[in-house]
C-alpha positions as CSV (number, residue, x, y, z in Angstrom):
1,X,0.0,0.0,0.0
2,X,2.9,2.3,0.7
3,X,5.6,2.4,-2.1
4,X,8.2,3.7,0.3
5,X,7.1,2.8,3.8
6,X,8.3,5.2,6.5
7,X,10.8,4.0,9.1
8,X,9.5,1.8,11.9
9,X,7.5,3.3,14.7
10,X,4.1,5.0,14.8
11,X,5.7,8.5,15.0
12,X,7.2,8.0,11.5
13,X,3.8,8.5,10.1
14,X,4.2,12.2,10.7
15,X,6.4,12.2,7.5
16,X,3.9,10.3,5.4
17,X,3.3,12.2,2.2
18,X,0.9,10.0,0.2
19,X,-0.5,6.5,0.1
20,X,-0.5,4.6,-3.2
21,X,-3.4,2.2,-3.1
22,X,-3.2,1.2,-6.8
23,X,-1.7,-2.2,-6.1
24,X,-4.4,-3.5,-3.8
25,X,-5.5,-6.8,-5.1
26,X,-8.7,-6.1,-7.2
27,X,-10.2,-9.4,-5.9
28,X,-10.6,-7.7,-2.5
29,X,-13.4,-5.5,-4.0
30,X,-15.6,-8.6,-4.1
31,X,-14.4,-10.1,-0.8
32,X,-16.2,-9.7,2.5
33,X,-13.7,-9.0,5.3
34,X,-14.8,-9.4,8.9
35,X,-12.7,-7.5,11.3
36,X,-12.8,-9.4,14.6
37,X,-12.0,-6.6,17.0
38,X,-11.7,-6.7,20.8
39,X,-12.1,-3.0,21.4
40,X,-14.5,-0.3,20.2
41,X,-11.9,2.5,20.4
42,X,-11.8,5.1,17.6
43,X,-8.5,6.1,16.0
44,X,-8.1,9.5,17.7
45,X,-9.0,11.4,20.8
46,X,-9.1,10.6,24.5
47,X,-10.5,7.1,24.0
48,X,-8.4,6.5,20.9
49,X,-5.4,4.3,20.1
50,X,-2.7,6.6,21.3
51,X,-4.3,7.8,24.5
52,X,-5.6,4.5,25.7
53,X,-3.2,1.9,24.4
54,X,0.0,3.9,24.2
55,X,0.6,4.0,28.0
56,X,-0.2,0.3,28.2
57,X,2.7,-0.3,25.8
58,X,5.1,1.9,27.7
59,X,4.5,5.3,25.9
60,X,5.2,8.3,28.1
61,X,3.0,11.5,27.7
62,X,5.3,13.1,25.1
63,X,5.2,9.8,23.1
64,X,1.4,9.7,23.3
65,X,1.2,13.3,22.0
66,X,3.5,12.4,19.1
67,X,1.6,9.2,18.2
68,X,-1.7,11.1,18.3
69,X,-0.2,13.7,15.9
70,X,1.1,11.0,13.6
71,X,-2.3,9.1,13.5
72,X,-4.1,12.4,12.8
73,X,-1.8,13.0,9.9
74,X,-2.5,9.4,8.7
75,X,-6.2,10.2,8.7
76,X,-5.7,13.3,6.7
77,X,-3.6,11.6,4.1
78,X,-6.1,8.7,3.9
79,X,-8.9,11.3,3.3
80,X,-6.8,12.8,0.4
81,X,-6.2,9.3,-1.0
82,X,-9.7,7.9,-0.8
83,X,-11.9,11.0,-0.6
84,X,-13.1,9.9,2.8
85,X,-11.8,8.9,6.2
86,X,-13.7,8.0,9.4
87,X,-11.3,7.9,12.3
88,X,-14.2,8.0,14.8
89,X,-15.5,4.6,13.7
90,X,-15.7,1.9,16.4
91,X,-12.7,-0.3,16.1
92,X,-10.6,2.1,14.1
93,X,-8.2,2.4,17.0
94,X,-7.6,-1.3,17.3
95,X,-4.0,-2.7,17.0
96,X,-2.5,0.8,17.0
97,X,-4.6,1.9,14.1
98,X,-4.6,-1.2,12.0
99,X,-8.4,-1.3,12.4
100,X,-8.6,2.1,10.7
101,X,-6.5,0.8,7.7
102,X,-8.7,-2.3,7.3
103,X,-11.9,-0.4,7.6
104,X,-10.9,2.4,5.2
105,X,-8.8,0.6,2.5
106,X,-10.4,-2.8,2.4
107,X,-14.0,-2.0,3.4
108,X,-13.9,-4.4,6.3
109,X,-16.9,-4.8,8.6
110,X,-16.0,-4.5,12.3
111,X,-17.5,-7.0,14.7
112,X,-16.7,-7.8,18.3
113,X,-14.0,-10.5,18.3
114,X,-15.6,-12.3,21.2
115,X,-18.8,-12.5,19.2
116,X,-17.1,-14.1,16.2
117,X,-15.2,-16.6,18.3
118,X,-18.3,-17.4,20.5
119,X,-20.4,-18.1,17.4
120,X,-17.7,-20.4,16.0
121,X,-17.2,-22.5,19.1
122,X,-20.9,-22.5,20.3
123,X,-19.9,-20.7,23.5
124,X,-23.4,-19.6,24.5
125,X,-24.8,-23.2,24.4
126,X,-21.9,-24.3,26.6
127,X,-22.5,-21.5,29.1
128,X,-26.2,-22.1,29.3
129,X,-25.6,-25.5,31.0
130,X,-22.7,-24.4,33.2
131,X,-22.6,-23.8,37.0
132,X,-19.7,-21.3,36.7
133,X,-17.8,-19.5,34.0
134,X,-14.1,-18.8,34.3
135,X,-12.4,-16.4,31.9
136,X,-9.4,-14.1,31.9
137,X,-7.1,-11.5,30.4
138,X,-3.5,-10.4,30.9
139,X,-4.5,-7.1,32.4
140,X,-8.0,-6.2,33.5
141,X,-9.1,-2.6,33.9
142,X,-11.9,-0.3,33.0
143,X,-11.1,-0.6,29.3
144,X,-12.2,-4.2,29.4
145,X,-15.8,-3.1,29.1
146,X,-15.0,-1.7,25.6
147,X,-15.6,-5.1,24.2
148,X,-12.7,-7.3,25.3
149,X,-13.1,-11.0,25.8
150,X,-13.9,-11.2,29.5
151,X,-16.7,-8.5,29.1
152,X,-18.2,-10.4,26.1
153,X,-18.1,-13.7,28.0
154,X,-19.7,-12.1,31.1
155,X,-22.5,-10.7,28.9
156,X,-23.4,-14.2,27.6
157,X,-23.2,-15.7,31.1
158,X,-25.4,-12.9,32.5
159,X,-28.0,-13.7,30.0
160,X,-28.2,-17.2,31.4
161,X,-27.8,-16.3,35.1
162,X,-24.4,-18.0,35.4
163,X,-21.8,-16.5,37.7
164,X,-18.5,-15.4,36.3
165,X,-15.0,-15.2,37.7
166,X,-12.2,-13.3,35.9
167,X,-8.6,-14.2,36.5
168,X,-5.9,-11.9,35.3
169,X,-2.2,-11.2,35.7
170,X,-3.1,-7.7,36.9
171,X,-6.4,-6.2,38.1
172,X,-6.6,-2.5,38.2
173,X,-8.8,-0.7,40.8
174,X,-11.0,0.7,38.0
175,X,-11.7,-2.9,36.8
176,X,-14.4,-3.0,39.5
177,X,-16.8,-1.5,36.9
178,X,-17.0,-5.1,35.6
179,X,-18.8,-6.1,38.7
180,X,-21.8,-4.1,37.3
181,X,-21.6,-6.0,34.0
182,X,-22.1,-9.7,34.9
183,X,-18.7,-10.4,36.6
184,X,-19.0,-11.8,40.2
185,X,-15.3,-11.8,41.2
186,X,-12.0,-10.4,39.9
187,X,-8.8,-12.3,40.9
188,X,-5.2,-11.2,40.3
189,X,-3.0,-14.2,39.9
190,X,0.3,-12.2,40.5
191,X,1.3,-9.9,43.4
192,X,1.1,-6.2,42.7
193,X,4.5,-4.9,41.5
194,X,5.6,-8.2,40.0
195,X,8.0,-7.4,37.1
196,X,6.4,-8.1,33.7
197,X,9.1,-10.6,32.7
198,X,8.6,-12.6,35.9
199,X,4.8,-12.5,35.6
200,X,5.0,-13.9,32.1
201,X,7.5,-16.6,33.1
202,X,5.5,-17.7,36.1
203,X,2.1,-17.3,34.6
204,X,1.1,-21.0,34.5
205,X,2.2,-21.6,38.0
206,X,0.5,-18.4,39.3
207,X,-2.7,-19.4,37.6
208,X,-2.5,-22.9,39.2
209,X,-1.9,-21.3,42.7
210,X,-4.9,-18.9,42.2
211,X,-7.1,-21.8,41.2
212,X,-6.1,-23.9,44.3
213,X,-6.6,-20.8,46.5
214,X,-10.1,-20.3,45.0
215,X,-11.0,-24.0,45.6
216,X,-9.7,-23.8,49.2
217,X,-11.8,-20.7,49.9
218,X,-14.8,-22.3,48.4
219,X,-14.5,-25.4,50.5
220,X,-13.9,-23.3,53.6
221,X,-17.0,-21.3,52.9
222,X,-19.1,-24.4,52.3
223,X,-17.9,-25.9,55.6
224,X,-18.7,-22.6,57.4
225,X,-22.2,-22.6,56.0
226,X,-22.8,-26.2,57.1
227,X,-21.6,-25.3,60.6
228,X,-24.0,-22.4,60.9
């Protein structure tokens, strides 16, 4: 799509002059593309790719400002190239702006990723006959309600009155909003302040410990209820 791609890094898009879309495979015009997207974030603004996901990936405030400027420029060049650009579309901010490119240049249709996967594996039917639902994410925070997997799973479970437990490597304080959206409990499997490399290395063991701890608490609660 770009004859001379800029150097790596989102900030390099500030130097983007034009986009040559002439070599896009013409067969794509008659191809339906479903964009399985786990967020509804737009490309720009306070809920966009740079502001929301930049800090998660280690971007400092000056970096976020530069990335926002670069993506704004990308939207302008896209508008000049295609005659239109819709950076405010839901999902345009996914994957650092990849959603925007797929929506604008390939005419993709954005759908919640969890919905696509749930339909493919028959998740709702499985949930309907379950006693509990366990789901998880690397890091759970208020952004999870923007359409990420635990939120989508919780919505299906809520429809059938099945309680949901979310396990995650990190649980932010603002993740408590999920308790209003079908989640019954949020469990962090690693201690606060654990270095990311250690958390990734010890993930399976940490998940096992958290599961054992849950089971122990459940048994203790059951015994306490019987005693009463």
